[in-house]
Each structure stands twice: as C-alpha cells, then as structure tokens.
C-alpha positions in Angstrom: -193.4 -35.5 -50.0 -191.3 -35.0 -47.0 -189.9 -38.5 -47.3 -189.1 -37.9 -50.9 -187.2 -34.8 -50.0 -185.3 -36.7 -47.4 -184.5 -39.4 -49.8 -183.4 -36.9 -52.4 -181.3 -35.1 -49.9 -179.6 -38.4 -48.9 -178.9 -39.2 -52.5 -177.4 -35.7 -53.0 -175.3 -36.1 -50.0 -174.0 -39.4 -51.2 -173.2 -38.0 -54.6 -171.5 -35.0 -53.0 -169.4 -37.3 -50.7 -168.6 -39.6 -53.6 -167.5 -36.6 -55.8 -165.3 -35.2 -53.0 -163.7 -38.6 -52.5 -163.1 -38.9 -56.2 -161.7 -35.4 -56.4 -159.4 -36.1 -53.4 -158.3 -39.4 -54.9 -157.6 -37.7 -58.3 -155.6 -35.0 -56.6 -153.6 -37.6 -54.8 -153.0 -39.5 -58.0 -151.8 -36.3 -59.8 -149.4 -35.5 -57.0 -148.1 -39.1 -57.1 -147.7 -38.7 -60.8 -145.8 -35.5 -60.4 -143.5 -37.0 -57.8 -142.9 -40.0 -60.0 -142.0 -37.8 -62.9 -139.6 -35.7 -60.8 -138.0 -38.8 -59.5 -137.7 -40.2 -63.0 -136.1 -37.0 -64.1 -133.6 -37.1 -61.2 -133.0 -40.7 -62.0 -132.4 -39.9 -65.6 -130.0 -37.1 -64.7 -127.9 -39.4 -62.5 -128.1 -42.2 -65.0 -127.0 -39.9 -67.8 -123.5 -39.8 -66.3 -123.3 -43.5 -66.2 -124.8 -43.9 -69.7 -122.0 -41.6 -71.0 -119.5 -44.4 -70.4 -120.8 -46.5 -73.2 -121.2 -43.5 -75.5 -117.7 -42.2 -74.9 -116.2 -45.7 -75.3 -118.0 -46.1 -78.6 -116.9 -42.6 -79.6 -113.3 -43.1 -78.8 -113.2 -46.5 -80.4 -114.4 -45.3 -83.8 -111.9 -45.2 -86.7 -112.2 -41.4 -86.8 -111.1 -41.2 -83.2 -108.3 -43.6 -83.8 -106.9 -41.0 -86.3 -105.6 -39.0 -83.3 -104.3 -36.0 -85.1 -107.6 -35.1 -86.9 -109.7 -36.0 -84.0 -107.8 -33.8 -81.5 -108.0 -30.9 -83.9 -111.8 -31.3 -84.5 -114.4 -29.1 -82.9 -116.0 -32.0 -81.0 -112.9 -33.0 -79.1 -113.1 -30.1 -76.6 -116.8 -30.7 -75.6 -116.2 -34.4 -75.4 -113.2 -34.0 -73.1 -115.2 -31.6 -70.9 -118.1 -34.1 -70.7 -115.7 -36.9 -69.7 -114.2 -34.8 -67.0 -117.7 -33.9 -65.8 -118.7 -37.5 -65.6 -115.5 -38.5 -63.8 -116.0 -35.7 -61.3 -119.7 -36.7 -60.7 -118.8 -40.4 -60.1 -116.0 -39.3 -57.7 -118.6 -37.4 -55.6 -121.2 -40.2 -55.6 -119.3 -43.3 -54.8 -122.2 -44.5 -52.7 -124.2 -45.3 -55.9 -124.4 -48.8 -57.1 -121.5 -49.7 -59.4 -120.1 -46.2 -59.0 -116.5 -47.5 -58.4 -116.7 -49.6 -61.5 -117.8 -46.7 -63.6 -115.1 -44.5 -62.1 -112.5 -47.0 -63.3 -114.0 -46.9 -66.8 -114.0 -43.1 -66.8 -110.5 -42.9 -65.6 -109.4 -45.4 -68.3 -111.2 -43.2 -70.9 -109.6 -40.1 -69.5 -106.1 -41.6 -69.5 -106.7 -42.7 -73.1 -107.5 -39.2 -74.1 -104.5 -37.8 -72.3 -102.3 -40.4 -73.9 -103.7 -39.4 -77.3 -102.8 -35.8 -76.6 -99.4 -36.7 -75.5 -98.8 -39.0 -78.5 -100.0 -36.2 -80.8 -97.7 -33.6 -79.3 -94.8 -36.0 -79.2 -95.3 -37.1 -82.8 -95.7 -33.5 -84.1 -92.5 -32.4 -82.4 -90.6 -35.5 -83.5 -91.8 -35.1 -87.1 -90.7 -31.5 -87.1 -87.3 -32.5 -85.7 -86.9 -35.3 -88.2 -87.7 -33.0 -91.1 -85.1 -30.5 -89.8 -82.5 -33.3 -89.4 -83.1 -34.4 -92.9 -82.6 -30.9 -94.2 -79.4 -30.5 -92.2 -78.1 -33.8 -93.5 -78.6 -32.6 -97.0 -77.0 -29.3 -96.2 -73.9 -30.9 -94.6 -73.5 -33.2 -97.7 -73.6 -30.1 -99.8 -71.0 -28.4 -97.5 -68.7 -31.4 -97.8 -68.9 -31.3 -101.6 -68.3 -27.5 -101.7 -65.8 -27.5 -98.8 -67.6 -24.7 -96.9 -69.1 -24.4 -93.5 -72.7 -23.3 -92.9 -73.1 -24.0 -89.2 -74.0 -20.5 -88.4 -77.4 -19.0 -87.6 -78.5 -19.4 -91.2 -78.1 -23.2 -90.9 -80.0 -23.3 -87.6 -82.9 -21.2 -89.0 -84.4 -24.3 -90.4 -85.0 -25.6 -86.9 -87.1 -22.5 -86.1 -89.2 -22.5 -89.3 -90.4 -26.1 -88.9 -91.2 -25.7 -85.3 -93.1 -22.4 -85.8 -95.4 -24.3 -88.1 -95.8 -27.1 -85.5 -96.6 -24.4 -82.9 -99.6 -23.2 -84.8 -101.0 -26.8 -84.6 -100.2 -27.6 -81.0 -100.8 -24.2 -79.4 -104.7 -24.7 -78.9 -104.1 -28.1 -77.4 -101.3 -27.0 -75.1 -103.2 -23.9 -74.1 -106.2 -26.0 -73.1 -103.9 -28.3 -71.2 -102.4 -25.3 -69.4 -105.8 -24.1 -68.3 -106.4 -27.4 -66.6 -103.1 -27.7 -64.7 -104.9 -27.6 -61.4 -105.5 -31.3 -62.0 -102.5 -33.5 -61.5 -102.9 -35.6 -64.8 -102.8 -32.3 -66.8 -99.7 -31.2 -64.9 -98.0 -34.5 -65.8 -99.1 -34.1 -69.4 -97.8 -30.6 -69.6 -94.5 -31.6 -68.1 -94.2 -34.4 -70.6 -94.8 -32.1 -73.5 -92.2 -29.7 -72.1 -89.7 -32.5 -71.7 -90.3 -33.6 -75.2 -89.8 -30.1 -76.5 -86.6 -29.8 -74.5 -85.2 -33.0 -75.8 -85.9 -32.3 -79.5 -84.7 -28.7 -79.4 -81.5 -29.7 -77.5 -80.7 -32.4 -80.1 -81.3 -30.0 -83.0 -79.4 -27.0 -81.6 -76.6 -28.2 -79.4 -74.8 -30.0 -82.3 -75.0 -26.9 -84.5 -73.8 -24.6 -81.7 -70.8 -26.9 -80.8 -69.9 -27.3 -84.5 -70.1 -23.6 -85.3 -68.2 -22.4 -82.2 -65.5 -25.1 -82.7 -65.1 -23.8 -86.3 -64.7 -20.3 -85.0 -62.1 -21.3 -82.5 -60.1 -23.0 -85.3 -60.4 -20.3 -87.9 -60.3 -17.0 -85.9 -58.5 -15.3 -83.1 -59.8 -15.4 -79.6 -61.3 -11.9 -79.8 -63.0 -12.5 -83.2 -64.2 -15.9 -81.9 -65.8 -14.4 -78.8 -67.5 -11.6 -80.8 -68.9 -13.9 -83.5 -69.9 -16.7 -81.1 -71.7 -14.3 -78.8 -73.6 -12.7 -81.8 -74.6 -16.2 -82.9 -75.8 -17.2 -79.5 -77.7 -13.9 -79.0 -79.6 -14.7 -82.2 -80.2 -18.3 -81.1 -81.4 -17.3 -77.7 -83.7 -14.6 -79.1 -85.3 -17.0 -81.6 -85.5 -19.8 -79.1 -87.1 -17.5 -76.5 -89.8 -16.5 -79.0 -90.4 -20.0 -80.3 -90.8 -21.4 -76.8 -93.5 -18.9 -75.9 -95.2 -19.7 -79.2 -95.7 -23.2 -77.7 -96.1 -22.5 -74.0 -97.4 -19.8 -71.7 -95.0 -18.3 -69.1 -95.0 -20.2 -65.8 -92.5 -21.3 -63.2 -92.1 -24.8 -64.6 -91.9 -23.7 -68.3 -89.5 -20.9 -67.5 -87.2 -23.2 -65.6 -87.1 -25.7 -68.5 -86.4 -22.8 -71.0 -83.6 -21.6 -68.7 -82.1 -25.1 -68.6 -82.2 -25.4 -72.4 -80.6 -22.0 -73.0 -78.0 -22.6 -70.2 -77.0 -25.9 -71.9 -76.7 -24.2 -75.3 -74.8 -21.2 -74.0 -72.6 -23.4 -71.8 -71.0 -24.7 -75.0 -69.3 -21.4 -75.4 -67.8 -21.6 -71.9 -66.7 -25.2 -72.4 -64.9 -24.4 -75.7 -63.4 -21.1 -74.7 -62.0 -22.0 -71.3 -59.1 -24.2 -72.6 -58.2 -21.4 -75.0 -58.3 -18.8 -72.3 -56.1 -20.9 -70.0 -53.5 -21.3 -72.7 -53.5 -17.6 -73.7 -50.3 -15.8 -72.6 -50.6 -12.5 -74.4 -51.9 -9.6 -72.3 -53.1 -7.7 -75.3 -55.2 -10.6 -76.5 -56.7 -11.1 -73.1 -57.5 -7.3 -72.8 -59.1 -7.3 -76.2 -61.4 -10.2 -75.4 -62.4 -8.7 -72.1 -63.2 -5.4 -73.8 -65.2 -7.1 -76.4 -67.2 -9.2 -74.0 -67.7 -6.5 -71.3 -68.5 -3.5 -73.4 -69.6 -4.7 -76.9 -71.4 -7.9 -75.9 -72.6 -7.6 -72.3 -73.4 -3.9 -72.0 -74.5 -3.1 -75.6 -76.2 -6.3 -76.8 -77.1 -8.6 -73.9 -78.3 -6.3 -71.1 -80.7 -4.3 -73.2 -82.5 -7.5 -74.3 -83.5 -8.4 -70.8 -85.0 -11.7 -69.8 -84.2 -13.6 -73.0 -80.5 -13.1 -72.5 -80.3 -14.1 -68.8 -78.5 -17.4 -69.3 -76.1 -16.0 -71.9 -75.3 -13.2 -69.6 -74.5 -15.7 -66.8 -72.1 -17.6 -69.2 -70.4 -14.4 -70.4 -69.9 -13.2 -66.9 -68.3 -16.6 -66.0 -66.0 -16.2 -69.0 -65.1 -12.7 -68.0 -64.2 -13.9 -64.5 -61.8 -16.5 -66.0 -60.4 -14.0 -68.4 -59.8 -11.4 -65.6 -58.2 -14.1 -63.4 -55.9 -15.2 -66.3 -55.1 -11.5 -67.1 -54.2 -10.7 -63.5 -51.9 -13.8 -63.4 -50.2 -12.9 -66.7 -49.8 -9.3 -65.6 -48.1 -10.4 -62.4 -45.8 -12.6 -64.5 -45.1 -9.6 -66.8 -44.3 -7.4 -63.9 -42.0 -10.0 -62.4 -40.1 -10.9 -65.6 -40.1 -7.5 -67.5 -40.0 -4.9 -64.7 -38.7 -6.5 -61.4 -36.1 -8.7 -63.1 -35.2 -6.2 -65.8 -31.4 -5.7 -66.1 -30.6 -2.5 -68.1 -28.1 -2.7 -70.9 -25.5 -0.1 -71.7 -27.8 1.4 -74.3 -30.6 1.7 -71.8 -28.4 3.7 -69.5 -26.8 5.8 -72.3 -28.0 9.1 -71.0 -28.0 11.9 -72.2 -26.8 10.4 -75.5 -30.2 8.7 -76.1 -32.0 12.0 -75.6 -29.6 13.8 -77.9 -30.0 11.2 -80.6 -33.8 11.4 -80.4 -33.7 15.2 -80.5 -31.5 15.1 -83.6 -33.7 12.5 -85.2 -36.8 14.6 -84.5 -35.2 17.6 -86.1 -34.3 15.6 -89.2 -37.7 14.0 -89.5 -39.4 17.4 -89.1 -37.3 18.9 -91.9 -38.1 15.9 -94.1 -41.8 16.3 -93.4 -41.8 19.9 -94.3 -39.8 19.1 -97.5 -42.3 16.4 -98.5 -45.2 18.7 -97.9 -43.7 21.5 -99.9 -42.8 19.1 -102.7 -46.4 17.9 -102.7 -47.7 21.4 -103.1 -45.3 22.2 -105.9 -46.3 19.0 -107.7 -50.0 20.1 -107.4 -49.2 23.4 -109.0 -47.2 21.9 -111.8 -49.7 19.2 -112.7 -53.0 21.0 -112.7 -54.0 19.2 -116.0 -53.3 15.8 -114.5 -55.8 15.5 -111.7 -55.5 11.8 -111.1 -51.7 11.9 -110.7 -52.1 14.9 -108.5 -54.5 13.1 -106.2 -52.2 10.2 -105.9 -49.2 12.4 -105.2 -51.1 14.3 -102.6 -52.3 11.2 -100.8 -48.8 9.8 -100.8 -47.4 13.1 -99.5 -50.0 13.2 -96.7 -49.2 9.6 -95.7 -45.5 10.3 -95.6 -46.1 13.4 -93.5 -48.4 11.6 -91.1 -45.9 8.8 -90.7 -43.1 11.2 -90.1 -45.2 13.1 -87.5 -45.8 9.9 -85.6 -42.1 9.2 -85.5 -41.3 12.7 -84.4 -43.9 12.8 -81.6 -43.2 9.3 -80.3 -44.0 9.7 -76.6 -42.1 6.5 -75.6 -38.8 7.2 -77.3 -37.2 8.9 -74.4 -38.9 7.0 -71.6 -37.0 4.5 -69.5 -37.8 0.9 -70.4 -39.5 -0.1 -67.2 -41.5 3.1 -67.1 -42.9 2.4 -70.6 -43.7 -1.1 -69.7 -45.4 -0.1 -66.4 -47.6 2.5 -68.0 -48.5 0.4 -71.0 -49.4 -2.5 -68.7 -51.5 -0.4 -66.3 -53.3 1.4 -69.2 -54.4 -2.0 -70.5 -55.4 -3.4 -67.2 -57.4 -0.4 -65.9 -60.6 -1.0 -67.8 -60.3 -4.8 -67.8 -59.8 -5.8 -64.2 -62.0 -5.2 -61.2 -61.0 -2.2 -59.0 -59.8 -4.3 -56.1 -57.6 -6.5 -58.3 -56.3 -3.5 -60.3 -55.5 -1.6 -57.1 -53.2 -4.4 -55.9 -51.5 -4.9 -59.3 -51.0 -1.1 -59.8 -49.6 -0.7 -56.3 -47.1 -3.5 -56.8 -46.2 -2.4 -60.3 -45.7 1.3 -59.4 -43.5 0.4 -56.5 -41.3 -1.8 -58.6 -41.1 0.8 -61.3 -40.0 3.4 -58.8 -37.3 1.1 -57.5 -36.1 0.4 -61.0 -35.9 4.2 -61.8 -33.9 4.7 -58.6 -31.5 2.0 -59.6 -31.1 3.3 -63.1 -30.6 6.9 -61.8 -27.7 5.7 -59.6 -26.1 3.9 -62.6 -26.5 7.0 -64.8 -25.1 9.2 -62.1 -22.0 6.9 -62.0 -21.6 7.0 -65.8 -22.6 10.6 -66.7 -22.7 12.6 -63.5 -25.1 13.3 -60.7 -26.9 16.1 -62.7 -27.9 13.6 -65.4 -28.9 11.0 -62.7 -31.1 13.5 -60.9 -32.7 14.9 -64.1 -33.3 11.3 -65.4 -35.1 10.4 -62.2 -37.1 13.6 -62.1 -38.2 13.3 -65.7 -39.4 9.7 -65.4 -41.0 10.1 -62.0 -42.9 13.2 -63.3 -44.1 11.1 -66.3 -45.1 8.3 -64.0 -47.0 10.6 -61.7 -48.8 12.3 -64.6 -49.7 9.1 -66.3 -51.2 7.3 -63.3 -53.2 10.3 -62.1 -56.2 9.5 -64.4 -56.5 6.1 -62.7 -59.3 6.6 -60.1 -58.0 4.1 -57.6 -56.2 4.2 -54.4 -52.6 3.0 -54.7 -52.5 2.0 -51.0 -53.0 -1.5 -49.8 -53.4 -2.9 -46.3 -51.7 -6.1 -45.2 -52.2 -8.2 -42.1 -49.2 -9.4 -40.1 -48.7 -11.3 -36.8 -46.9 -9.5 -34.1 -45.0 -11.9 -31.8 -42.6 -9.3 -30.3 -44.3 -9.4 -26.9 -43.6 -13.2 -26.7 -39.8 -13.0 -27.0 -39.2 -12.8 -23.3 -41.5 -15.7 -22.7 -39.7 -18.2 -25.0 -36.4 -18.6 -23.1 -38.1 -19.3 -19.8 -40.4 -21.9 -21.4 -37.4 -23.6 -23.1 -35.6 -23.9 -19.8 -38.5 -25.5 -18.1 -38.9 -29.2 -17.8 -41.4 -31.2 -19.9 -43.7 -32.3 -17.1 -47.5 -32.2 -17.4 -47.6 -29.4 -15.0 -45.3 -27.2 -17.0 -47.2 -28.1 -20.1 -50.3 -26.8 -18.5 -48.5 -23.6 -17.5 -47.2 -23.3 -21.0 -50.7 -23.5 -22.4 -52.0 -21.0 -19.8 -49.2 -18.5 -20.7 -49.9 -18.9 -24.5 -53.6 -18.2 -23.9 -52.7 -15.0 -22.1 -50.2 -13.9 -24.7 -51.9 -14.5 -28.0 -50.2 -13.2 -31.2 -51.5 -9.7 -32.2 -52.7 -8.9 -35.7 -51.3 -5.7 -37.1 -52.4 -3.8 -40.2 -49.7 -2.3 -42.4 -50.6 0.2 -45.2 -48.3 0.7 -48.2 -49.0 3.6 -50.6 -46.8 3.2 -53.7 -48.0 6.5 -55.2 -47.1 8.5 -52.0 -43.7 6.8 -51.8 -43.1 7.7 -55.5 -44.0 11.3 -54.8 -41.6 11.3 -51.8 -38.8 10.0 -54.0 -39.7 12.7 -56.6 -39.6 15.4 -53.9 -36.3 14.2 -52.6 -34.8 14.0 -56.1 -35.8 17.6 -56.7 -34.3 18.8 -53.4 -31.1 16.9 -54.0 -30.9 18.3 -57.6 -31.4 21.9 -56.4 -28.8 21.5 -53.7 -26.3 19.8 -56.0 -26.7 22.3 -58.8 -26.3 25.2 -56.3 -23.0 23.9 -55.2 -22.0 23.0 -58.8 -22.7 26.5 -60.0 -20.9 28.4 -57.3 -18.2 25.8 -56.6 -15.8 26.8 -53.8 -17.4 30.2 -53.5 -20.1 29.0 -51.1 -17.5 27.5 -48.8 -15.3 30.6 -49.0 -18.2 32.9 -48.2 -19.1 30.8 -45.2 -15.5 30.8 -44.1 -15.3 34.6 -44.5 -18.6 35.1 -42.7 -17.3 33.1 -39.8 -14.0 35.1 -39.9 -16.0 38.3 -40.0 -17.7 37.5 -36.7 -14.5 36.3 -35.1 -12.1 39.1 -36.2 -14.2 42.2 -36.2 -13.4 44.1 -33.0 -12.8 47.8 -31.9 -9.0 47.2 -32.1 -9.3 46.2 -35.8 -8.1 48.9 -38.3 -11.2 50.9 -39.3 -13.2 47.8 -38.3 -12.1 46.0 -41.5 -11.6 42.5 -40.2 -11.8 41.0 -43.7 -8.5 42.1 -44.9 -6.9 38.7 -44.8 -4.7 38.6 -47.8 -5.1 34.9 -48.5 -8.9 34.9 -48.3 -9.1 38.1 -50.4 -6.9 36.6 -53.1 -8.9 33.4 -53.2 -12.1 35.3 -53.4 -10.8 37.5 -56.2 -9.6 34.5 -58.2 -12.9 32.6 -57.9 -15.0 35.7 -58.8 -12.8 36.5 -61.8 -13.2 33.0 -63.1 -17.0 32.7 -62.4 -17.9 36.1 -63.7 -15.1 37.4 -65.9 -15.1 40.9 -67.4 -16.7 39.7 -70.7 -19.6 38.0 -68.9 -21.9 41.0 -69.6 -21.4 40.5 -73.3 -22.3 36.8 -73.0 -25.7 37.7 -71.8 -26.7 38.8 -75.3 -26.7 35.1 -76.1 -25.4 35.0 -79.8 -23.8 31.9 -81.2 -20.3 33.3 -81.4 -20.3 34.1 -77.8 -21.4 30.6 -77.0 -18.5 29.2 -78.9 -16.1 31.5 -77.1 -17.6 30.7 -73.8 -17.2 27.0 -74.4 -13.5 27.5 -75.3 -12.9 29.7 -72.3 -14.8 27.1 -70.2 -12.2 24.5 -71.2 -9.4 26.9 -70.4 -10.9 27.8 -67.1 -10.1 24.5 -65.5 -12.3 22.1 -63.5 -15.9 22.2 -62.3 -15.1 24.7 -59.5 -13.5 27.3 -61.7 -15.7 27.4 -64.8 -17.6 30.5 -65.7 -21.0 30.8 -64.1 -22.7 31.8 -67.3 -21.3 28.7 -69.0 -22.5 26.5 -66.2 -25.9 28.1 -66.4 -26.2 27.5 -70.1 -25.1 23.9 -69.7 -27.6 23.4 -66.9 -30.5 24.9 -68.8 -29.5 22.9 -71.9 -29.6 19.7 -69.9 -32.8 20.5 -68.2 -34.4 21.3 -71.5 -33.0 18.1 -73.0 -34.4 16.0 -70.2 -37.6 17.8 -69.2 -38.6 19.6 -72.4 -41.2 21.5 -70.4 -40.7 25.2 -69.7 -43.0 25.2 -66.7 -41.2 22.4 -65.0 -37.8 23.9 -65.8 -38.9 27.2 -64.3 -40.1 25.5 -61.1 -36.8 23.8 -60.7 -34.7 26.8 -61.6 -36.5 29.1 -59.2 -35.0 27.7 -55.9 -31.6 27.5 -57.6 -31.9 31.2 -58.5 -32.9 32.0 -54.9 -29.9 30.1 -53.6 -27.6 32.1 -56.0 -29.3 35.3 -54.9 -28.8 34.5 -51.3 -25.2 33.8 -51.9 -24.8 37.0 -53.9 -26.4 39.0 -51.1 -24.1 37.4 -48.5 -21.1 38.2 -50.7 -22.3 41.8 -51.1 -22.5 42.2 -47.3 -18.9 40.8 -47.0 -17.6 43.2 -49.7 -19.2 46.2 -48.0 -17.0 45.5 -45.0 -14.0 44.9 -47.2 -11.2 47.4 -48.1 -11.7 48.0 -51.8 -9.2 50.8 -52.3 -6.6 48.6 -53.9 -6.8 46.8 -57.3 -7.7 43.5 -55.8 -10.5 45.0 -53.7 -11.8 46.9 -56.8 -11.7 43.7 -58.8 -13.7 41.9 -56.1 -16.2 44.7 -56.0 -16.6 44.7 -59.8 -17.0 40.9 -59.9 -19.6 41.0 -57.1 -21.5 43.7 -59.1 -21.4 41.5 -62.2 -22.5 38.5 -60.2 -25.5 40.4 -58.8 -26.5 41.6 -62.3 -26.2 38.1 -63.7 -28.3 36.6 -61.0 -30.9 39.3 -61.2 -31.4 39.0 -65.0 -34.0 36.7 -66.7 -31.0 34.8 -68.1 -31.2 32.4 -65.2 -34.9 31.9 -65.8 
C-alpha cells in the first residue's frame, strides 16, 4: 500500500512537473508570438512608406492624373500630396534603411512632378486668360479702327480684370495650399514662379493699354486735362489690380514687393510721357494749373485717402510734382527777369495822372451805362407782362450787361503800374504751387525788383508831371504791394553766404614781393593756414526794404507839400523869427523889433495872396467858387503865390485821384495840417510883436486870422 502511494505520488509529481513545463513553454511561445506580431506591425509601418512609391507612381501615371487640370482640382489631390510629403520626410529621417536613398530619389522625382504639374496648371490658366483677353482686345481695336474711335480707357482694360477674376476662383485653393507650405524651399520656388507668371501676363496686358491711353490724352487734351484724366484712369487701374492681386495671393513681403513693382511700372508710364511735355511747357498759368490739379485734386483728395493701394501712384505723382515745381520756379525766374527787371516803361505807362483821370472818367461813364441798362430792363418788364418769355430773355441780357459793366468799372488792375500788376499776379500764382523755401526766395527777389522799378517810374513821373505826382504814384503802388503780399505767410528775408578776404589785403603785397624759393613757399602756406577766408552771412529782407521806401516816400511827400502849400512864407517866417531874436532890445521902440518895412511888405503880400479876403467864402465849397478860385489861381502867379485854399483843393483832388482811400488820405494829410498849424502859430506869435496900427499891419493881422481859421477848419481834412 505504501509503495503504491509512493508510486502514485511520483506519477503525480511527474505530471505536475510536465504540466508546469508545458505551461511555461506555452507562455514563452505566446510571448514570442506577440513579439513577432509587434515586429511585423512595425515592419509593415516602415515598409508602408516604401510601398507608397509604387502606388504613387501608378497613381500619377494614370490617364486621369495626366489630365492635370481636373486632377489638381479633385478632392484626392490634397491627401495624395500630403502622403507624398510624409513619405519623403520619413525617408529623409531614415537614410540608414536599406535602399532608403534610392527611394528618396524616387519620392523627390514624384514630388517634383507634382510641383511641375501645379506650376504648369497655374501658368496655363493665367496664359489662357491672357490669350482670351488679347483676342478680345484685338477685336475691339479692329472695331475702333473701323469706327475711328479710341477705347483705350478703363472700359477697355476692364476685360483684363473680368477674365482673371474667373481664373482666380480656380487657382486660389491651389495657391493658398502652396502658400501654407512655403516653409519648404520647393514651395517657395513654386510660389515665386507663379508670382512671376502673374506679373508677366498682367504687365503685357495692362502696360500697352496704359501707354496707348495716356499717349492719346497727351495728343488730344491740354496738360492739365491730361494729368487729371490720366490720374483718374490710373487710380481705377491700381484699385482693380490691387484687389485682383489679393484674389490670387495672400499678403506677404515677396508678393507685396512684386505687386509694387507691377504698379510702379504701370504708373511710371505717366511720368515717362508727361516729363517731355513738362520740360517743353513755358506758360506759368498752365504749370500752376497742373500743379493745383495734381496736388489738391489728385493727391490730397483721391490718392491719399485710398491708402496702401495708391502708394506707387503717389510716388509717381510726387515725382511729377517735383519736376513741375522745378520747371515753374525756372519759368518764374525768367518771367521776373524779362517782364519786371528788364521792363522799360513806355510814355503811356508813365502818363500819370492822365491814366488815372481817364480810368476815373471811364468808370463814371460805365456806371451810368449800367444804371441805364438796369432801368431799361425794369421798364421792359413792366411793359411786357403778357410776354413772359421775352421778358426773361431781356432780363437775363440786362443782368449780363450789368455784370460785365461792373467788372469793367471795378477792374483792380487798371490803375496799377505794370510791374506791380505782374509781380502780384506772379506771386499769387506761385504761392500755393511752390514749396515754401523756393517761394520765399522767388518772392524776395521779385518784391525787391518790383520796388526798384516803382522807384524808377516814380522818378520819371516826377520829371514829367511834378514831384507831387511822383510821390503819390510811389505811395499808391507801394501801399498796394504791401497790402497784397501781407497774406503770404512767408518770410521775405533770405540769408546769403559770402567770403570775407579783407583781412588778407595786407598780406598779399608782401607775398608778391617775396622770392619763389621753397622756403618762401612754405612760409606762404603757413601764412595762408593762419589767415583762412571768413564766411559771413548777409540777410536781405525785401519787404522791410519796401516798407522803408514807403515810409521815406511819405515823409518826403509831407515835407514837399508843406513847402508847396506855404511857399516862401515858411522861409520868411524863419527869417523874421531870426530877426526877432537879433533885433529885439531895450533900445528898440516899444520893443517892436519887427517893424522892418521890407519884411512887413513881403509878409503882407504873401498873406494876401495865400489867404485873400474872399477865402472865407471859398470854404463853402460850391462849384462857382471853385471856378472863380481856379481863375484867380491862374491870375495869382506861380506856385509860391497861389491861394492856399486852391492849393489845398488841388492837393486833395490829386490824393483822392491816386489813393482813393479816405483813411489813407487822412493819415497823410494829418502831418501836413500839423505843419501848417505850427507855421500859423509861429506867424501868430510874430504878429503879436508887430505894430498893427497902420493899414499894412491890420492887413497882416486879418490875413493871419484867416489863415488860422482856414487851418483849423475840417476843410483841410
């Protein structure tokens, strides 16, 4: 029994050991199977990238793939391209695998084939669109030749935008996918090639139209109209091209640079065609008009508000403006030189005050005619109430005649001196067209020359008509010049550099006397180094100089008229005042040292002629008295013996004729009145010391009283 149990236990142990061994072996086999499966899976993963080479080659070699356009637009193109790039990236990172380099070459070849297909598709699409547009343009030009018209404007170029917008809808997904992969060099190259193709096709289509249209404008229109219409056309072209470009490509440094180059080339056509016309332009008015159009209408109102899309056109317009301003400054200098500095006045230009009198008479005549026309129009309206159409025509005709007459009456340049009119017209045109620094120089030079010409003309008029007319002419024109240039917000002073060599004058003789040895040459160089020329700044203010001339003219006019009004009376009063201080002494009879018969007689004669007995009646100012005064004035003799009231009337008439401004006249008359008042007071003091008991003394006293009353009245003012 015991032996059986032992035998049974031995068998059980053997079975148990065998089972354990089998279990262990099975576990080991299962683990090996699992490891083999994982290895096979990893191997399958690695081999899948290599297996894709055959599948992709087969896929790209099928007839469907050869039809590039439809294949690139299909839904499977994107995933296939992504898988190809994934395989290529994998092989590049596992070059240690067997045949990895061979497969990399295959994948690169496939990738290059795909990129070439994309490039070919983009190029073909853009060229097809361009060819279609060119065909339409050819047909349109043939129609223009048959009809004799020109359709090279924006409407003609619109075809180029319609066709390309259609192409943009097709190419935009492909280009956008390419732009998303530009971190890779092949895609950057592809995108640049697409950009270059777009640039080439658009340049061919647009540049010819732009050149043709602007050339037609230059031939058919003036420079100002050409500039306005050409800029409007280019603004539309740039706006459409900017939008079209961004329908194809996303903003980036490279794409923006190419777009700028395209727009710069198109807009540069305007500069190329306008520059020869600008250089040949000689009319200041035309140049000013073009500058105003480009600066205010085009640049400020149309280009600047549109921002980035107009950047290249703005650059071109600014270049044209620089050329126009340079040409305008040159022509202005020629105008100042030829028409102001070199102006030689004719006899009619210096015919003052006759010119003013003729203009005054003409103004009165035209004013009377205007009132008659207006009254006639009113009477016609009352008489023709039942004829409304005729009345309207007559009324419009009358208003036009009145307006034209008023313009002739109020012509501001009719009484101006020629150079003054030219100066102010020139400066008024240049002010808004030139840069401030350039205008300041031109204005300073022009005002200086105008002042010199007025001084010259004033001297000539003084020789012909008298000093009074010369002074009034100068004052009138200088006042107008000062008033008209005051709105110019510029400084009329310029600073110039000069070399001062005055300190070297003592050095030159000693150097010339020295010999030409090397030692003296060294001494010469040493002396020159120690005595370098000095740079000096000199400031010239033409406006201030003009105001000085105006002030001097006013002072000279006041002094001249004071002596002209009183004549020899001033000198006689001075002589008597000197005699009074010299002869008055305690031994003189009653202290009356002014009893010199000759001086008293001369004084009495002058006073009786200056302020005669009927001078009080003249102050009433009626027309008959004026006629009598003119006749008595002629009887009175020369300038020194004319009646004072007649002289005053003549002075006031001339001042009103020249100045035609009561305020200015009053300002000039005030110091003259003061001088007359001072002379009258001096005369009164002399008469107080004079013996007035005889007839001559009483006549002097009465005349002095009349002179005081005449000076004190508002008649002088």
